[in-house]
C-alpha positions as CSV (number, residue, x, y, z in Angstrom):
1,M,0.2,0.0,-0.5
2,E,2.4,2.3,0.4
3,S,4.2,2.0,-2.0
4,L,2.0,2.4,-4.4
5,D,1.5,6.3,-2.2
6,L,5.1,6.9,-2.8
7,V,3.7,6.8,-6.9
8,A,1.0,8.6,-6.2
9,L,3.3,11.4,-5.0
10,V,6.0,11.5,-7.8
11,E,2.7,10.7,-10.5
12,G,1.4,14.0,-8.7
13,K,4.3,16.0,-8.8
14,R,5.6,15.8,-12.7
15,F,4.9,18.6,-13.5
16,L,8.2,20.3,-12.0
17,G,11.0,19.1,-14.4
18,P,8.5,21.5,-17.3
19,E,8.6,24.0,-15.2
20,F,12.1,24.1,-14.2
21,L,13.0,24.2,-17.9
22,V,10.6,26.6,-18.6
23,W,12.2,28.9,-15.5
24,L,15.0,27.8,-16.1
25,W,14.9,29.0,-19.7
26,F,13.0,32.8,-19.3
27,E,15.8,32.9,-16.2
28,S,17.9,32.8,-18.2
29,E,16.5,35.2,-21.4
30,A,16.0,37.4,-18.4
31,F,19.8,37.6,-17.0
32,E,21.3,37.5,-20.5
33,G,22.5,33.5,-20.0
34,T,24.0,34.5,-16.4
35,L,22.9,32.6,-13.7
36,Q,23.7,33.2,-10.2
37,L,24.0,30.5,-7.8
38,A,24.2,30.4,-4.3
39,D,27.4,29.8,-3.8
40,G,27.0,33.6,-4.5
41,T,29.1,32.7,-7.9
42,S,27.4,32.3,-11.9
43,C,27.6,30.8,-13.9
44,E,26.4,31.4,-17.9
45,F,23.7,29.2,-19.7
46,W,21.1,28.8,-22.3
47,L,19.8,26.3,-23.6
48,E,20.8,25.4,-27.8
49,G,20.9,23.2,-30.0
50,D,17.8,21.5,-29.5
51,L,14.6,21.7,-27.1
52,L,11.3,19.9,-27.4
53,L,8.0,21.1,-26.1
54,E,4.6,18.7,-25.6
55,R,1.1,19.1,-24.6
56,D,-1.6,16.0,-24.3
57,K,0.2,14.4,-28.2
58,E,1.6,17.7,-29.8
59,I,5.1,18.0,-30.1
60,A,6.7,20.9,-31.1
61,S,11.0,19.8,-32.3
62,L,12.8,23.0,-32.2
63,K,16.2,22.6,-32.9
64,G,19.2,25.5,-34.8
65,M,21.8,27.2,-32.3
66,A,19.3,28.7,-29.9
67,P,15.1,26.7,-30.1
68,S,15.1,28.4,-27.1
69,A,14.9,32.7,-28.5
70,N,12.4,31.8,-32.0
71,A,9.1,32.9,-32.1
72,E,7.6,29.3,-32.9
73,A,9.4,28.5,-29.3
74,H,7.7,31.8,-27.9
75,E,3.9,31.1,-29.6
76,A,4.5,27.3,-28.2
77,L,4.6,27.9,-24.6
78,R,1.9,30.5,-25.5
79,Q,-0.4,27.1,-26.4
80,G,0.0,25.0,-23.3
81,K,3.0,23.0,-25.2
82,L,5.9,22.3,-22.2
83,P,9.6,21.6,-22.5
84,T,10.0,18.6,-21.8
85,R,13.9,17.9,-22.5
86,A,15.9,20.2,-24.8
87,R,20.4,20.7,-24.6
88,V,22.1,23.4,-22.4
89,R,25.0,24.5,-22.2
90,I,26.9,25.9,-18.9
91,I,29.6,27.6,-18.3
92,R,31.6,28.6,-14.7
93,N,34.7,29.0,-14.4
94,E,35.8,28.8,-18.0
95,L,34.6,24.9,-18.4
96,E,31.9,24.2,-21.4
97,Y,29.6,22.2,-20.3
98,G,26.8,20.6,-22.3
99,F,23.9,18.1,-21.6
100,V,20.3,17.2,-22.3
101,L,18.0,18.0,-19.4
102,G,15.2,15.9,-18.9
103,A,12.2,16.9,-17.2
104,E,10.7,13.6,-16.1
105,D,13.3,12.9,-14.1
106,L,16.3,15.9,-13.7
107,A,19.0,13.1,-15.6
108,L,21.2,14.4,-17.8
109,S,22.4,12.8,-20.1
110,S,25.0,13.3,-23.4
111,V,26.6,15.0,-21.1
112,K,30.2,16.5,-21.8
113,I,32.7,18.3,-19.8
114,P,35.9,19.9,-20.3
115,A,38.5,19.2,-22.4
116,Q,41.3,16.6,-19.7
117,L,44.3,18.4,-18.2
118,K,45.4,15.4,-17.0
119,D,47.9,13.2,-19.0
120,E,47.9,10.1,-16.4
121,Q,45.2,7.2,-16.5
122,D,44.0,7.4,-12.9
123,E,44.5,10.9,-12.8
124,K,42.4,11.5,-16.2
125,F,39.2,9.3,-14.4
126,Y,39.4,11.5,-11.2
127,E,40.0,14.8,-12.9
128,R,36.1,13.4,-14.5
129,M,34.1,11.9,-12.0
130,Y,35.8,15.5,-10.1
131,L,33.7,17.6,-13.3
132,I,30.7,15.9,-13.7
133,E,30.0,16.3,-9.1
134,E,30.7,19.6,-10.0
135,L,28.2,19.7,-12.8
136,E,25.6,18.5,-11.2
137,G,26.5,21.1,-8.4
138,I,25.6,23.7,-10.8
139,V,21.9,21.9,-11.3
140,E,21.1,21.4,-8.1
141,S,22.1,24.7,-7.4
142,L,20.0,25.7,-9.2
143,F,17.0,23.0,-8.5
144,A,17.0,24.2,-5.5
145,D,16.2,27.5,-5.3
146,F,13.4,27.2,-8.5
147,L,11.8,24.8,-5.8
148,T,12.7,27.7,-3.1
149,L,10.9,30.0,-5.1
150,R,8.4,27.1,-6.6
151,L,7.7,26.7,-2.6
152,C,6.9,30.7,-1.7
153,K,4.4,32.8,-2.1
154,I,6.6,34.8,-4.4
155,W,5.3,32.1,-6.8
156,D,1.9,33.0,-7.3
157,T,2.5,36.7,-6.7
158,T,5.6,37.6,-8.7
159,V,7.6,34.3,-10.2
160,L,4.4,32.4,-12.0
161,P,3.2,36.0,-13.7
162,T,6.0,38.1,-15.1
163,V,6.9,34.7,-16.7
164,R,3.4,34.5,-18.3
165,T,4.3,37.8,-19.1
166,W,7.7,37.7,-20.8
167,V,5.8,34.5,-22.5
168,R,3.3,37.4,-23.7
169,D,5.9,38.5,-24.5
170,D,5.8,42.1,-22.9
171,A,7.6,43.1,-21.2
172,I,8.5,43.1,-17.9
173,D,9.5,44.3,-14.0
174,L,13.7,43.1,-13.9
175,D,14.5,44.9,-10.8
176,E,11.2,44.2,-9.5
177,Y,10.9,39.8,-9.6
178,T,15.3,40.1,-8.9
179,R,14.4,41.8,-5.9
180,K,11.8,39.5,-5.2
181,R,13.8,36.6,-6.2
182,A,16.5,37.7,-4.2
183,E,15.2,38.6,-1.4
184,A,13.0,34.8,-1.0
185,L,16.3,33.1,-1.7
186,A,18.7,34.9,1.2
187,K,15.7,33.1,3.4
188,R,16.3,30.1,1.9
189,H,20.7,30.6,2.0
190,R,21.1,32.9,5.4
191,P,22.6,30.4,8.1
192,E,20.7,28.9,10.8
193,K,21.1,30.6,14.9
């Protein structure tokens, strides 16, 4: 009986992956490809090459250098299609990562890590593991920020209305969004006393 409850819980939360991808897409465009991370650093982030949006059985598959930037992508969002898979590029500390992010399970696939720096086989292995761990940490940090916003009142009062305005290609108040977003995230990042 308990496993059925877990399955129902997982099924009831499947919307989070597509919402996360929309939020990342919005943030990358709103902040011109620079996203702030919880540790105070930033990374360059953009969707590239391949973007798949779905609603029921309708699918929009967009390809190209910047598929998220074309008018067809925003039109798909306006029609209620949500991203289910996106090719992502992240650059942090001059290290460039590429991968496909699946919305259903937030799995990273087709991961490309920065070029190897070490010569010895053992060192190459450990370096690869370090770089993959670094990439997972970046994605986890972004997802943690998304969940913080998603679970706060700010989601309904600021984030969702701003994203909807962006989807319609109307002007957004980025200063107001940035201020309220920072306030909400600061509460989560404040150390416990």
